[in-house]
C-alpha positions as a Markdown table, in Angstrom:
| # | Residue | x | y | z |
|---|---|---|---|---|
| 1 | Met | -25.2 | 29.9 | 204.6 |
| 2 | Glu | -21.8 | 29.2 | 202.4 |
| 3 | His | -23.1 | 26.2 | 201.4 |
| 4 | Gln | -26.3 | 27.7 | 200.0 |
| 5 | Asp | -24.3 | 30.5 | 198.4 |
| 6 | Leu | -21.8 | 27.8 | 196.7 |
| 7 | Gln | -25.1 | 26.0 | 195.6 |
| 8 | Ala | -26.6 | 28.8 | 194.2 |
| 9 | Ala | -23.3 | 29.9 | 192.4 |
| 10 | Phe | -23.1 | 26.2 | 191.2 |
| 11 | Thr | -26.9 | 26.3 | 189.7 |
| 12 | Gln | -25.9 | 29.5 | 188.0 |
| 13 | Ser | -23.0 | 28.3 | 186.4 |
| 14 | Gln | -24.7 | 25.3 | 185.1 |
| 15 | Gln | -27.7 | 27.3 | 183.5 |
| 16 | Glu | -24.6 | 29.5 | 181.7 |
| 17 | Leu | -23.2 | 26.4 | 180.5 |
| 18 | Glu | -26.2 | 25.2 | 179.3 |
| 19 | Arg | -27.2 | 28.2 | 177.4 |
| 20 | Ala | -23.5 | 28.5 | 175.8 |
| 21 | Gln | -24.0 | 25.0 | 174.8 |
| 22 | Gln | -27.0 | 25.8 | 173.3 |
| 23 | Gln | -25.7 | 28.9 | 171.7 |
| 24 | Ile | -22.7 | 26.8 | 170.3 |
| 25 | Ala | -25.5 | 24.2 | 168.7 |
| 26 | Glu | -27.0 | 27.0 | 167.2 |
| 27 | Leu | -23.8 | 28.5 | 165.9 |
| 28 | Glu | -22.6 | 25.2 | 164.5 |
| 29 | Ser | -26.2 | 24.6 | 162.8 |
| 30 | Leu | -25.9 | 28.0 | 161.1 |
| 31 | Leu | -22.2 | 26.9 | 160.4 |
| 32 | Ala | -23.4 | 24.1 | 158.5 |
| 33 | Glu | -25.6 | 25.8 | 156.3 |
| 34 | Leu | -23.1 | 28.4 | 155.0 |
| 35 | Pro | -21.8 | 26.2 | 152.3 |
| 36 | Gly | -25.5 | 26.0 | 150.7 |
| 37 | Ile | -26.1 | 29.6 | 151.4 |
| 38 | Phe | -22.8 | 30.7 | 149.6 |
| 39 | Glu | -24.0 | 28.1 | 146.6 |
| 40 | Arg | -27.5 | 29.3 | 146.2 |
| 41 | Lys | -26.1 | 33.1 | 146.3 |
| 42 | Phe | -23.5 | 32.1 | 143.5 |
| 43 | Ser | -26.1 | 30.3 | 141.5 |
| 44 | Gln | -28.4 | 33.5 | 141.7 |
| 45 | Arg | -26.1 | 35.7 | 140.8 |
| 46 | Leu | -24.5 | 33.4 | 138.0 |
| 47 | Glu | -28.1 | 32.9 | 136.4 |
| 48 | Pro | -28.2 | 36.1 | 134.6 |
| 49 | Ile | -24.8 | 36.1 | 133.2 |
| 50 | Leu | -25.4 | 32.4 | 131.9 |
| 51 | Glu | -28.5 | 33.6 | 130.4 |
| 52 | Arg | -26.9 | 36.6 | 128.8 |
| 53 | Gln | -24.1 | 34.4 | 127.5 |
| 54 | Arg | -26.9 | 31.9 | 126.2 |
| 55 | Leu | -28.5 | 34.9 | 124.3 |
| 56 | Leu | -25.1 | 36.1 | 122.9 |
| 57 | Ile | -24.4 | 32.6 | 121.4 |
| 58 | Ala | -27.7 | 32.5 | 119.8 |
| 59 | Glu | -27.4 | 36.0 | 118.4 |
| 60 | Asn | -23.9 | 35.1 | 117.0 |
| 61 | Glu | -25.1 | 32.0 | 115.3 |
| 62 | Arg | -28.1 | 33.7 | 113.8 |
| 63 | Leu | -25.7 | 36.2 | 112.4 |
| 64 | Gln | -23.2 | 33.9 | 111.3 |
| 65 | Gln | -26.1 | 31.9 | 109.4 |
| 66 | Gly | -27.1 | 35.4 | 108.0 |
| 67 | His | -23.7 | 36.5 | 106.9 |
| 68 | Pro | -21.4 | 33.6 | 105.8 |
| 69 | Gln | -18.3 | 36.4 | 106.1 |
| 70 | Leu | -19.1 | 36.3 | 109.6 |
| 71 | Lys | -18.0 | 32.5 | 109.8 |
| 72 | Pro | -14.7 | 31.7 | 111.4 |
| 73 | Gln | -12.1 | 32.0 | 109.1 |
| 74 | Ser | -9.7 | 28.9 | 108.2 |
| 75 | Pro | -6.7 | 28.0 | 110.0 |
| 76 | Glu | -4.4 | 29.5 | 107.2 |
| 77 | Arg | -5.9 | 32.9 | 107.9 |
| 78 | Asp | -4.9 | 32.7 | 111.5 |
| 79 | Glu | -4.1 | 36.7 | 111.6 |
| 80 | Pro | -5.2 | 38.6 | 114.9 |
| 81 | Leu | -8.4 | 40.4 | 114.0 |
| 82 | Ile | -6.8 | 44.5 | 114.9 |
| 83 | Leu | -9.3 | 47.0 | 115.1 |
| 84 | Pro | -8.9 | 50.0 | 113.3 |
| 85 | Leu | -9.0 | 52.2 | 116.6 |
| 86 | Gln | -5.5 | 51.5 | 117.3 |
| 87 | Pro | -2.9 | 54.0 | 116.3 |
| 88 | Glu | -1.2 | 53.7 | 113.1 |
| 89 | Gly | 2.1 | 52.2 | 113.0 |
| 90 | Arg | 1.5 | 49.5 | 115.8 |
| 91 | Ala | 0.2 | 46.7 | 113.7 |
| 92 | Arg | -1.0 | 46.0 | 110.4 |
| 93 | Val | -4.8 | 46.7 | 110.1 |
| 94 | Arg | -7.0 | 44.0 | 108.4 |
| 95 | Pro | -10.5 | 44.6 | 107.6 |
| 96 | Leu | -13.5 | 43.1 | 110.0 |
| 97 | Trp | -15.1 | 42.1 | 106.7 |
| 98 | Pro | -12.6 | 40.5 | 104.0 |
| 99 | Glu | -13.6 | 41.2 | 100.4 |
| 100 | Ala | -15.3 | 38.6 | 98.4 |
| 101 | Ala | -13.0 | 36.8 | 96.2 |
């Protein structure tokens, strides 16, 4: 009787081992897929941002073509742009659109 109990326990242990090995194989497979999943998710989230950036660049170029004063200034006018919303006394405010000379 003892031999049969040992044989049954051995068979049950083998089945559990096989299930555990199968589960490990499935988890390793999922783990191997993770970099691709993260890359796809990142690309999906990045896509609208890149599209918005492309549209903003195109709009900026369009505005610069229509308004020569909006084009980047020459290096000799390398002063920082300070918006008039800052409190007085912090810095000198320069106009957004310089007067035509």
